C-alpha positions as semicolon CSV with decimal commas, in nm:
position;residue;x (nm);y (nm);z (nm)
1;X;5,465;-23,228;-2,613
2;X;5,323;-23,172;-2,963
3;X;5,528;-23,088;-3,272
4;X;5,388;-22,896;-3,573
5;X;5,528;-23,070;-3,881
6;X;5,609;-22,745;-4,056
7;X;5,793;-22,608;-3,751
8;X;5,972;-22,912;-3,608
9;X;6,315;-22,790;-3,723
10;X;6,273;-22,478;-3,507
11;X;6,165;-22,674;-3,198
12;X;6,410;-22,965;-3,178
13;X;6,763;-22,928;-3,039
14;X;7,000;-22,837;-3,323
15;X;7,248;-23,117;-3,251
16;X;6,974;-23,384;-3,245
17;X;6,824;-23,230;-3,558
18;X;7,155;-23,259;-3,746
19;X;7,206;-23,619;-3,636
20;X;6,850;-23,712;-3,733
21;X;6,889;-23,547;-4,074
22;X;7,215;-23,735;-4,124
23;X;7,040;-24,065;-4,043
24;X;6,761;-23,978;-4,285
25;X;6,986;-23,875;-4,575
26;X;7,210;-24,181;-4,521
27;X;6,908;-24,408;-4,565
28;X;6,873;-24,531;-4,207
29;X;6,495;-24,567;-4,248
30;X;6,478;-24,933;-4,347
31;X;6,103;-24,977;-4,303
32;X;5,817;-24,727;-4,281
33;X;5,444;-24,797;-4,278
34;X;5,112;-24,637;-4,189
35;X;4,956;-24,860;-3,920
36;X;4,618;-24,686;-3,919
37;X;4,509;-24,347;-4,048
38;X;4,746;-24,090;-3,898
39;X;4,963;-24,348;-3,714
40;X;5,303;-24,450;-3,848
41;X;5,574;-24,697;-3,753
42;X;5,933;-24,670;-3,871
43;X;6,232;-24,900;-3,828
44;X;6,553;-24,698;-3,805
45;X;6,891;-24,865;-3,829
46;X;7,148;-24,762;-3,568
47;X;7,359;-24,974;-3,335
48;X;7,046;-25,189;-3,350
49;X;6,719;-25,158;-3,539
50;X;6,495;-24,922;-3,337
51;X;6,120;-24,877;-3,370
52;X;5,969;-24,529;-3,387
53;X;5,594;-24,465;-3,351
54;X;5,437;-24,138;-3,467
55;X;5,079;-24,014;-3,444
56;X;4,968;-23,724;-3,666
57;X;4,653;-23,511;-3,643
58;X;4,592;-23,188;-3,840
59;X;4,956;-23,176;-3,952
60;X;5,076;-23,193;-3,590
61;X;5,270;-23,479;-3,431
62;X;5,061;-23,541;-3,121
63;X;5,249;-23,847;-2,993
64;X;5,587;-24,006;-3,060
65;X;5,809;-24,274;-2,911
66;X;6,127;-24,470;-2,978
67;X;6,252;-24,784;-2,804
68;X;6,617;-24,675;-2,814
69;X;6,798;-24,615;-2,480
70;X;6,838;-24,236;-2,536
71;X;6,740;-24,056;-2,213
72;X;6,888;-23,706;-2,241
73;X;6,576;-23,548;-2,384
74;X;6,228;-23,616;-2,515
75;X;6,332;-23,656;-2,880
76;X;6,610;-23,876;-3,015
77;X;6,779;-23,875;-3,356
78;X;6,576;-24,179;-3,467
79;X;6,250;-23,991;-3,415
80;X;6,391;-23,693;-3,607
81;X;6,495;-23,921;-3,896
82;X;6,144;-24,067;-3,904
83;X;5,989;-23,719;-3,906
84;X;6,207;-23,615;-4,201
85;X;6,103;-23,931;-4,385
86;X;5,736;-23,878;-4,300
87;X;5,750;-23,517;-4,416
88;X;5,928;-23,582;-4,743
89;X;5,796;-23,921;-4,855
90;X;5,457;-23,977;-4,692
91;X;5,315;-23,624;-4,671
92;X;5,532;-23,473;-4,946
93;X;5,589;-23,146;-4,760
94;X;5,866;-22,899;-4,826
95;X;6,153;-22,930;-5,071
96;X;6,299;-23,266;-5,159
97;X;6,618;-23,360;-4,977
98;X;6,881;-23,611;-5,092
99;X;6,715;-23,924;-4,962
100;X;6,891;-24,237;-5,077
101;X;6,706;-24,451;-4,824
102;X;6,873;-24,768;-4,728
103;X;6,641;-24,972;-4,945
104;X;6,916;-24,924;-5,206
105;X;7,173;-25,081;-4,974
106;X;6,954;-25,309;-4,764
107;X;6,626;-25,471;-4,862
108;X;6,314;-25,386;-4,667
109;X;6,212;-25,615;-4,382
110;X;5,900;-25,734;-4,562
111;X;6,096;-25,823;-4,876
112;X;6,358;-26,010;-4,675
113;X;6,085;-26,208;-4,499
114;X;5,917;-26,306;-4,826
115;X;6,246;-26,425;-4,976
116;X;6,331;-26,627;-4,667
117;X;5,990;-26,792;-4,647
118;X;6,033;-26,922;-5,000
119;X;6,365;-27,081;-4,898
120;X;6,288;-27,221;-4,550
121;X;6,173;-27,581;-4,529
122;X;5,842;-27,674;-4,367
123;X;6,014;-27,846;-4,076
124;X;6,250;-27,553;-4,017
125;X;5,953;-27,323;-3,997
126;X;5,776;-27,552;-3,748
127;X;6,089;-27,567;-3,532
128;X;6,123;-27,188;-3,543
129;X;5,762;-27,131;-3,436
130;X;5,786;-27,388;-3,156
131;X;6,108;-27,243;-3,020
132;X;5,993;-26,881;-3,030
133;X;5,654;-26,966;-2,884
134;X;5,837;-27,107;-2,581
135;X;6,075;-26,816;-2,532
136;X;5,901;-26,509;-2,675
137;X;5,568;-26,421;-2,515
138;X;5,479;-26,148;-2,767
139;X;5,542;-26,389;-3,056
140;X;5,337;-26,660;-2,883
141;X;5,047;-26,417;-2,831
142;X;5,048;-26,312;-3,195
143;X;5,069;-26,671;-3,316
144;X;4,783;-26,792;-3,097
145;X;4,565;-26,493;-3,184
146;X;4,604;-26,567;-3,555
147;X;4,583;-26,946;-3,549
148;X;4,415;-27,039;-3,220
149;X;4,083;-27,066;-3,404
150;X;4,204;-27,398;-3,550
151;X;4,186;-27,561;-3,206
152;X;3,874;-27,759;-3,118
153;X;3,868;-27,690;-2,741
154;X;3,756;-27,328;-2,766
155;X;3,580;-27,147;-2,483
156;X;3,550;-26,799;-2,337
157;X;3,832;-26,886;-2,097
158;X;4,049;-27,005;-2,386
159;X;4,023;-26,666;-2,561
160;X;4,034;-26,469;-2,238
161;X;4,372;-26,616;-2,144
162;X;4,514;-26,521;-2,483
163;X;4,382;-26,164;-2,471
164;X;4,496;-26,125;-2,110
165;X;4,845;-26,240;-2,210
166;X;4,856;-25,984;-2,493
167;X;4,760;-25,705;-2,255
168;X;5,003;-25,812;-1,983
169;X;5,290;-25,841;-2,230
170;X;5,219;-25,488;-2,351
171;X;5,199;-25,361;-1,992
172;X;5,548;-25,498;-1,921
173;X;5,729;-25,459;-1,591
174;X;5,570;-25,121;-1,516
175;X;5,215;-25,255;-1,537
176;X;5,103;-24,978;-1,774
177;X;5,026;-24,989;-2,148
178;X;5,141;-24,662;-2,304
179;X;5,035;-24,525;-2,642
180;X;5,300;-24,713;-2,840
181;X;5,225;-25,033;-2,647
182;X;4,858;-24,994;-2,735
183;X;4,954;-25,018;-3,104
184;X;5,092;-25,365;-3,031
185;X;4,772;-25,455;-2,846
186;X;4,563;-25,358;-3,149
187;X;4,787;-25,554;-3,388
188;X;4,778;-25,866;-3,171
189;X;4,407;-25,847;-3,083
190;X;4,253;-25,759;-3,420
191;X;4,268;-26,123;-3,540
192;X;4,013;-26,217;-3,272
193;X;3,758;-25,981;-3,426
194;X;3,845;-26,101;-3,775
195;X;3,787;-26,462;-3,673
196;X;3,462;-26,373;-3,497
197;X;3,330;-26,213;-3,817
198;X;3,418;-26,528;-4,011
199;X;3,252;-26,746;-3,746
200;X;2,940;-26,532;-3,768
201;X;2,929;-26,566;-4,146
202;X;2,967;-26,944;-4,114
203;X;2,697;-26,973;-3,842
204;X;2,951;-27,083;-3,581
205;X;2,770;-26,873;-3,322
206;X;2,920;-27,026;-3,010
207;X;3,272;-26,910;-3,094
208;X;3,142;-26,562;-3,172
209;X;2,998;-26,557;-2,821
210;X;3,325;-26,681;-2,669
211;X;3,541;-26,423;-2,847
212;X;3,300;-26,133;-2,784
213;X;3,264;-26,191;-2,411
214;X;3,638;-26,252;-2,369
215;X;3,718;-25,923;-2,543
216;X;3,447;-25,743;-2,348
217;X;3,579;-25,847;-2,008
218;X;3,953;-25,816;-2,073
219;X;3,936;-25,483;-2,256
220;X;3,713;-25,338;-1,985
221;X;3,965;-25,440;-1,721
222;X;4,247;-25,292;-1,933
223;X;4,103;-24,942;-1,888
224;X;4,259;-24,958;-1,540
225;X;4,613;-24,994;-1,675
226;X;4,615;-24,870;-2,036
227;X;4,628;-24,543;-2,232
228;X;4,305;-24,536;-2,433
229;X;4,344;-24,180;-2,559
230;X;4,320;-24,316;-2,913
231;X;4,002;-24,512;-2,836
232;X;4,152;-24,856;-2,907
233;X;4,006;-25,032;-2,603
234;X;3,672;-24,867;-2,671
235;X;3,689;-24,992;-3,030
236;X;3,720;-25,355;-2,918
237;X;3,439;-25,316;-2,665
238;X;3,205;-25,155;-2,919
239;X;3,290;-25,428;-3,169
240;X;3,226;-25,702;-2,911
241;X;2,890;-25,551;-2,813
242;X;2,797;-25,519;-3,180
243;X;2,878;-25,887;-3,237
244;X;2,665;-25,992;-2,939
245;X;2,375;-25,782;-3,068
246;X;2,411;-25,939;-3,412
247;X;2,398;-26,282;-3,248
248;X;2,060;-26,202;-3,093
249;X;1,919;-26,153;-3,445
250;X;2,033;-26,498;-3,557
251;X;1,849;-26,829;-3,520
252;X;2,051;-26,953;-3,222
253;X;2,046;-27,303;-3,076
254;X;1,828;-27,302;-2,759
255;X;2,124;-27,391;-2,533
256;X;2,338;-27,104;-2,665
257;X;2,048;-26,862;-2,643
258;X;2,000;-26,958;-2,278
259;X;2,376;-26,932;-2,211
260;X;2,390;-26,584;-2,363
261;X;2,090;-26,466;-2,161
262;X;2,235;-26,605;-1,837
263;X;2,575;-26,447;-1,913
264;X;2,415;-26,104;-1,956
265;X;2,223;-26,133;-1,628
266;X;2,520;-26,276;-1,440
267;X;2,770;-26,014;-1,564
268;X;2,525;-25,740;-1,465
269;X;2,465;-25,881;-1,117
270;X;2,838;-25,934;-1,064
271;X;2,891;-25,569;-1,170
272;X;3,170;-25,668;-1,409
273;X;3,102;-25,362;-1,624
274;X;2,972;-25,127;-1,355
275;X;3,057;-24,764;-1,425
276;X;3,054;-24,814;-1,802
277;X;2,770;-24,767;-2,050
278;X;2,773;-25,137;-2,138
279;X;2,677;-25,225;-1,779
280;X;2,322;-25,131;-1,880
281;X;2,364;-25,220;-2,247
282;X;2,434;-25,582;-2,158
283;X;2,074;-25,598;-2,033
284;X;1,958;-25,467;-2,371
285;X;2,133;-25,770;-2,521
286;X;1,945;-25,991;-2,274
287;X;1,613;-25,827;-2,364
288;X;1,661;-25,931;-2,728
289;X;1,679;-26,294;-2,611
290;X;1,367;-26,287;-2,391
291;X;1,094;-26,540;-2,470
292;X;0,895;-26,559;-2,147
293;X;0,749;-26,309;-1,904
294;X;0,957;-26,456;-1,621
295;X;1,280;-26,386;-1,816
296;X;1,152;-26,034;-1,878
297;X;1,080;-25,985;-1,508
298;X;1,435;-26,089;-1,419
299;X;1,571;-25,805;-1,635
300;X;1,326;-25,563;-1,473
301;X;1,446;-25,669;-1,127
302;X;1,804;-25,596;-1,241
303;X;1,703;-25,249;-1,360
304;X;1,550;-25,170;-1,022
305;X;1,898;-25,195;-0,862
306;X;2,051;-24,915;-1,070
307;X;2,149;-24,597;-0,883
308;X;2,223;-24,242;-0,996
309;X;1,975;-24,005;-1,158
310;X;2,108;-24,030;-1,513
311;X;2,142;-24,408;-1,500
312;X;1,802;-24,446;-1,334
313;X;1,634;-24,236;-1,603
314;X;1,780;-24,461;-1,873
315;X;1,688;-24,773;-1,678
316;X;1,328;-24,659;-1,624
317;X;1,283;-24,579;-1,994
318;X;1,424;-24,924;-2,074
319;X;1,192;-25,084;-1,818
320;X;0,894;-24,917;-1,985
321;X;0,994;-25,084;-2,313
322;X;1,010;-25,419;-2,134
323;X;0,668;-25,370;-1,974
324;X;0,518;-25,316;-2,317
325;X;0,616;-25,673;-2,411
326;X;0,397;-25,855;-2,159
327;X;0,203;-25,614;-1,936
328;X;-0,147;-25,470;-1,981
329;X;-0,217;-25,115;-2,100
330;X;-0,340;-25,031;-1,752
331;X;-0,012;-25,144;-1,591
332;X;0,191;-24,960;-1,853
333;X;-0,004;-24,636;-1,801
334;X;0,035;-24,665;-1,425
335;X;0,414;-24,695;-1,468
336;X;0,420;-24,391;-1,696
337;X;0,220;-24,182;-1,449
338;X;0,444;-24,289;-1,162
339;X;0,767;-24,201;-1,347
340;X;0,649;-23,903;-1,553
341;X;0,916;-23,681;-1,392
342;X;1,167;-23,887;-1,592
343;X;1,229;-23,667;-1,897
344;X;1,275;-23,967;-2,127
345;X;0,937;-24,106;-2,029
346;X;0,771;-23,763;-2,038
347;X;0,906;-23,705;-2,389
348;X;0,767;-24,041;-2,506
349;X;0,429;-23,963;-2,348
350;X;0,413;-23,622;-2,519
351;X;0,504;-23,775;-2,855
352;X;0,235;-24,043;-2,813
353;X;-0,034;-23,787;-2,724
354;X;0,076;-23,560;-3,010
355;X;0,069;-23,847;-3,261
356;X;-0,296;-23,926;-3,182
357;X;-0,380;-23,551;-3,175
358;X;-0,461;-23,552;-2,805
359;X;-0,327;-23,197;-2,781
360;X;-0,488;-23,130;-2,445
361;X;-0,293;-23,417;-2,286
362;X;0,025;-23,315;-2,471
363;X;-0,001;-22,958;-2,337
364;X;-0,063;-23,079;-1,981
365;X;0,248;-23,297;-1,990
366;X;0,453;-23,018;-2,146
367;X;0,350;-22,748;-1,899
368;X;0,406;-22,982;-1,605
369;X;0,754;-23,053;-1,747
370;X;0,830;-22,680;-1,756
371;X;0,725;-22,640;-1,391
372;X;0,929;-22,946;-1,290
373;X;1,250;-22,870;-1,485
374;X;1,270;-22,492;-1,537
375;X;1,461;-22,420;-1,218
376;X;1,741;-22,677;-1,238
377;X;1,730;-22,823;-1,589
378;X;1,709;-22,542;-1,840
379;X;1,792;-22,767;-2,135
380;X;1,489;-22,984;-2,065
381;X;1,268;-22,680;-2,006
382;X;1,367;-22,551;-2,351
383;X;1,259;-22,884;-2,499
384;X;0,916;-22,853;-2,335
385;X;0,876;-22,490;-2,454
386;X;0,956;-22,610;-2,804
387;X;0,680;-22,870;-2,773
388;X;0,431;-22,595;-2,687
389;X;0,515;-22,430;-3,019
390;X;0,478;-22,760;-3,207
391;X;0,136;-22,811;-3,053
392;X;0,028;-22,454;-3,133
393;X;0,137;-22,504;-3,496
394;X;-0,058;-22,831;-3,515
395;X;-0,367;-22,655;-3,379
396;X;-0,307;-22,354;-3,609
397;X;-0,344;-22,120;-3,311
398;X;-0,187;-21,795;-3,438
399;X;-0,180;-21,616;-3,103
400;X;-0,009;-21,910;-2,930
401;X;0,228;-21,962;-3,222
402;X;0,353;-21,602;-3,200
403;X;0,379;-21,616;-2,822
404;X;0,577;-21,940;-2,811
405;X;0,793;-21,870;-3,119
406;X;0,889;-21,528;-2,976
407;X;0,971;-21,677;-2,638
408;X;1,185;-21,951;-2,795
409;X;1,363;-21,710;-3,030
410;X;1,471;-21,496;-2,735
411;X;1,542;-21,765;-2,477
412;X;1,651;-22,088;-2,649
413;X;2,022;-22,166;-2,641
414;X;1,988;-22,367;-2,963
415;X;1,727;-22,336;-3,233
416;X;1,522;-22,656;-3,272
417;X;1,286;-22,492;-3,521
418;X;1,322;-22,182;-3,738
419;X;1,154;-21,954;-3,485
420;X;1,236;-21,640;-3,685
421;X;1,070;-21,766;-4,001
422;X;0,770;-21,901;-3,809
423;X;0,714;-21,552;-3,666
424;X;0,757;-21,388;-4,004
425;X;0,498;-21,623;-4,153
426;X;0,244;-21,535;-3,882
427;X;0,288;-21,157;-3,852
428;X;0,153;-20,922;-4,117
429;X;0,397;-20,723;-4,334
430;X;0,297;-20,388;-4,186
431;X;0,347;-20,515;-3,831
432;X;0,670;-20,708;-3,893
433;X;0,930;-20,431;-3,852
434;X;0,756;-20,275;-3,548
435;X;0,751;-20,624;-3,394
436;X;1,128;-20,661;-3,452
437;X;1,200;-20,316;-3,311
438;X;1,015;-20,405;-2,992
439;X;1,204;-20,732;-2,969
440;X;1,541;-20,557;-3,017
441;X;1,444;-20,297;-2,760
442;X;1,369;-20,573;-2,511
443;X;1,689;-20,776;-2,547
444;X;1,950;-20,499;-2,607
445;X;1,988;-20,394;-2,238
446;X;2,059;-20,754;-2,128
447;X;2,417;-20,737;-2,260
448;X;2,461;-21,113;-2,307
449;X;2,630;-21,282;-2,602
450;X;2,318;-21,478;-2,693
451;X;2,112;-21,161;-2,722
452;X;2,383;-20,978;-2,919
453;X;2,396;-21,266;-3,166
454;X;2,016;-21,263;-3,191
455;X;2,020;-20,892;-3,283
456;X;2,305;-20,947;-3,529
457;X;2,107;-21,223;-3,704
458;X;1,805;-20,993;-3,729
459;X;2,019;-20,726;-3,897
460;X;2,155;-20,986;-4,141
461;X;1,816;-21,139;-4,225
462;X;1,662;-20,797;-4,278
463;X;1,974;-20,671;-4,462
464;X;2,013;-20,374;-4,228
465;X;2,379;-20,328;-4,315
466;X;2,418;-19,983;-4,163
467;X;2,307;-20,115;-3,825
468;X;2,526;-20,425;-3,859
469;X;2,825;-20,196;-3,932
470;X;2,758;-19,988;-3,621
471;X;2,732;-20,310;-3,421
472;X;3,066;-20,433;-3,560
473;X;3,236;-20,108;-3,454
474;X;3,152;-20,194;-3,093
475;X;3,369;-20,509;-3,115
476;X;3,647;-20,483;-3,371
477;X;3,818;-20,817;-3,306
478;X;3,973;-20,984;-3,610
479;X;3,730;-21,275;-3,591
480;X;3,434;-21,042;-3,567
481;X;3,551;-20,842;-3,869
482;X;3,596;-21,163;-4,066
483;X;3,251;-21,299;-3,964
484;X;3,077;-20,983;-4,084
485;X;3,293;-20,914;-4,386
486;X;3,075;-21,097;-4,642
487;X;2,773;-20,887;-4,543
488;X;2,952;-20,551;-4,531
489;X;3,212;-20,578;-4,808
490;X;2,991;-20,422;-5,073
491;X;2,923;-20,100;-4,880
492;X;3,212;-20,076;-4,633
493;X;3,527;-20,221;-4,796
494;X;3,758;-19,923;-4,714
495;X;3,649;-19,929;-4,351
496;X;3,701;-20,306;-4,324
497;X;4,050;-20,275;-4,474
498;X;4,142;-20,015;-4,212
499;X;3,994;-20,228;-3,931
500;X;4,199;-20,529;-4,045
501;X;4,515;-20,322;-4,079
502;X;4,499;-20,185;-3,724
503;X;4,420;-20,521;-3,567
504;X;4,679;-20,726;-3,762
505;X;4,964;-20,506;-3,635
506;X;4,845;-20,551;-3,278
507;X;4,793;-20,926;-3,333
508;X;5,151;-20,985;-3,451
509;X;5,290;-20,770;-3,172
510;X;5,122;-20,990;-2,909
511;X;5,164;-21,335;-3,067
512;X;5,474;-21,530;-3,169
513;X;5,490;-21,853;-3,371
514;X;5,431;-21,970;-3,726
515;X;5,068;-22,067;-3,666
516;X;4,994;-21,708;-3,556
517;X;5,185;-21,566;-3,850
518;X;4,983;-21,782;-4,087
519;X;4,661;-21,652;-3,935
520;X;4,784;-21,293;-3,969
521;X;4,869;-21,351;-4,335
522;X;4,522;-21,493;-4,395
523;X;4,379;-21,163;-4,271
524;X;4,618;-20,976;-4,501
525;X;4,491;-21,191;-4,786
526;X;4,135;-21,093;-4,698
527;X;4,243;-20,727;-4,714
528;X;4,371;-20,788;-5,067
529;X;4,039;-20,935;-5,176
530;X;3,868;-20,624;-5,044
531;X;4,093;-20,413;-5,268
532;X;4,356;-20,325;-5,008
533;X;4,673;-20,419;-5,203
534;X;4,841;-20,087;-5,123
535;X;4,767;-20,116;-4,750
536;X;4,888;-20,479;-4,748
537;X;5,217;-20,390;-4,917
538;X;5,268;-20,107;-4,668
539;X;5,200;-20,344;-4,381
540;X;5,441;-20,606;-4,515
541;X;5,724;-20,351;-4,537
542;X;5,646;-20,224;-4,188
543;X;5,649;-20,575;-4,040
544;X;5,973;-20,669;-4,217
545;X;6,148;-20,365;-4,072
546;X;6,000;-20,407;-3,725
547;X;6,061;-20,784;-3,688
548;X;6,372;-20,877;-3,894
549;X;6,458;-21,150;-3,642
550;X;6,127;-21,337;-3,683
551;X;6,233;-21,573;-3,963
552;X;5,902;-21,763;-3,972
553;X;5,708;-21,436;-4,004
554;X;5,927;-21,319;-4,292
555;X;5,884;-21,657;-4,458
556;X;5,503;-21,637;-4,436
557;X;5,498;-21,276;-4,557
558;X;5,707;-21,374;-4,861
559;X;5,430;-21,611;-4,970
560;X;5,166;-21,340;-4,997
């Protein structure tokens, strides 16, 4: 369930809404903070202090949770109180409400903690940490994550146990880490990355390796039992891989360099990361550590075990890079010829031939690619057709330039070069419009969106507004009117106002909800800018009479 912030009072049960508002106005929000951008945590005082988590994107609450025992619905009064606080204090939406938050009656948690720390003796603090580390696993995890770096017996296993404990604590009895639990995972695990960065800066490379590999393995495993919709697990994995890559650029002790290389090979062969991108990327880390041809050959033998067309293509392109380190030009060329059907390798071969102006070879590779890929891989075929145009331009072959630019303009799903302008630069002024008319005549009967958009763009570029207007009349959707308005406003404002007017009435009739009403009012605003104030006022009166029960619509109309 998602909740638009500016509509939440219309969505939530009235009784819960009233209770939540009462909590908010009575100052029950005793702590409120933004954890990360768009994610908030509130502490709401009730029979106990309850924790509310909110996630906001584009002014919509996309996720929410509360650890209170309420089970009669999806939203409790504590969540509502937090939403009111978020709306009024954090986002400053709407009118101010009487909000004497409890900070006036009860100090915030952070302030209480600071005052207590200044009063507690050193020994009392030690006793407290020892006792809670024995009895509170979450506290123990957080403590070890922040201060475990002070121990001298560090290893991958040492860090792995700590990270595993954090994840298992968050998973709880149900064995699943939900969105709110993932926030706790991030909070407890971030110190490992912070320490690794400090170790890297201080040239303590071994501990960077231990932390990175521990995070890599545990966070990969956590994908099986955690909600990563926010990308938190992926963040730790990307950070760990980045740290390992940074290590390869440092002057590492020989023993650590060997250990890192062996870890990469071993984790690949054990398929620890199989099914994930870093299964192959771990071999890229190994390749940065290679010093001998035999080490290089071990990586190549690993690559030969990869299955699946996409993965094999990546592996073969990677293998080609490895061959270039130690093999002869003859061996490299033989590998290229053998695997030229691999689009990544073909693309490299074309680029190499093009760079040395071996256009004959480049064209051969390109045309073979078209034959090989045109039936089943249209995206690749388009890439090869685009190469033919690049080659023709390099050779200054006017006939071929026009042929290939025309073909690409008509058939490409995305424009890699400005095919239209290339054609215009090659065709004489007297032949340009006849050329366009023939092109339009060819694509018009095909009745596909791509061709319609191509014709529309021709009308716009040539400023054929009368033809663009006739084209618009064939599809008078609100979006289409809006998209063409800036081109037609000068000559066709009255017509556009009438088009908008007819479609807005139909739009509101078929759609209910504030977001739709806002969109409708945006179209009415566009009508005003076109000079349609009278028509807009007439429409507003008509809508008010027709839909007096739609409070949100009346509210939006009043803002025009």
